[in-house]
C-alpha positions, 0 to 999 in steps of 0.5 A: 797747099799741096802744090805750093809746098811740094812742087818746089821741092820736087822740081828741084829734085827733077832738076838735079836729074836733068842736070846730071843726064845732060852732063852739067853735073857728075859724080865728083860734083854730087859727092862734093856737094853732098859733103858740103851740105852734110858737114857745113851748110845744113848744120849751119841752117839747123843751128841758125833756125833753132838757136835764133829763137830769142824766147828759148826753145820749148821741146815738144815732148809729145811729138818726139815720143810719138816719133821714137815709138813709131820708129821702134815699131817699124824697126820691129816690123822690118825684122819680122818681114825679114824673117817671114818674107825671106829677105836674104842676109846680104839685103837684110840690113839695107832693107831694115834701115830703109823702112824707117830712116828719113830724108832730112833735106826733103823734110826741111824743104817741105816743112819750110814751105808748108809750116814756116820757120816754126815748123822747121824749128820743131823739126830740127828738135825732133831729128835731134832726138830721132837721129841718134836712135835710128843710127843705133838701130841701123848700125846694130842691125847692119852689123848683126846681118853682115856676118862680121864677128865683132865684139860688143865693145867694138860695136858700141865704140863704133856706134858712139863715134858715129853719133858724136861725130854726126854734124846734124845732131851736134848742130841741133844740140848746140842750137837748143843750148844757144837758144836757152842760154843766149837766144837771138843773133846780132844782125850781122851774124844773122844775115851771114847765117841766112846767106849760108843757109840759102845755099843748103836746100837747093844744093841738097835737092839737086844732089838727091835728083842727080843720084837717081838711077833706075838700074838697081831696081832690076831684080830687087823691085819686090822687096824694094816696094815692101820697104817703100810701103813700110816707110811711106804707108805704114810708118805714117799710118802708125805715126798718126795714131801715136800723135793722137795718143800722145795728144799732139796738136797744132804745128807739132802734129803737122810736123810729125805727119810730114816727118813720117811721110818722108822718103827714106834717107840717102844715107842708107847707101853709104852705111850699107856700103860700109857695113857689108850690105846690099848698097844697090838694094839701098839705092833702089829703095831710095829711088822708089821711095823718093818718087812715091813720097809725092803721094805720102807727102800730099796726104800729110800736107793736105792735113795742114 
């Protein structure tokens, strides 16, 4: 099960790194593919997976509650470490979000292999709840540590704008609404959405691999290891007990464990760059957590 679920995912990430190293892809290609996946292909896939349920979608409240609670706990833990671990203010915002943000593309790929369509549907609903909270926490913390003097109203507008324009959130909400009110697609629409969705995961994983570089680890390894430890060890451990506490079972439990064990999101690099935090540190944690997540995801998948 572990090899069947994880090898295809990490082999495509490795292929992305190889293609970049031999010059078959470059930074322009990777940026373009990232934008296509983020704004078009991935939202279409989420809408198709969630909206295609003719019986309607049941929201897994226990799973969503456990995930939201775990994210908040890790957020607070990251702030505590920033204070006690002497993380400088330039790194603080990037450090905090790297402890709880998750790589959605890797999540869908692993869950699709391990749990099938039903798992992806529940994961899509879960991220519809998790992404808004995570964006609020990340943006607020980055602004706080950036030293930029911004009014509360301006911060509020920035956060709301980031949420309402997030294509993944919009796709999840649209999918849930479509499933509840209509459900199922005509065959020609279903086949079209299926073809579009087939592009998504290979392109996303190749882009992740192409962005891997070890140069940013120099001088940042200690705090990067701590951040990766919070994301890949503390969050899954905390999440496990919360899932048990909320009495989450079956596919929802397995989706939750894979969600908690995911590497940190590549989006932390972009957000850190935009809001005056250490983007190179963010890059270092992305690389480290992506490589180490094979271990955390192996444990999560072994529970299936």
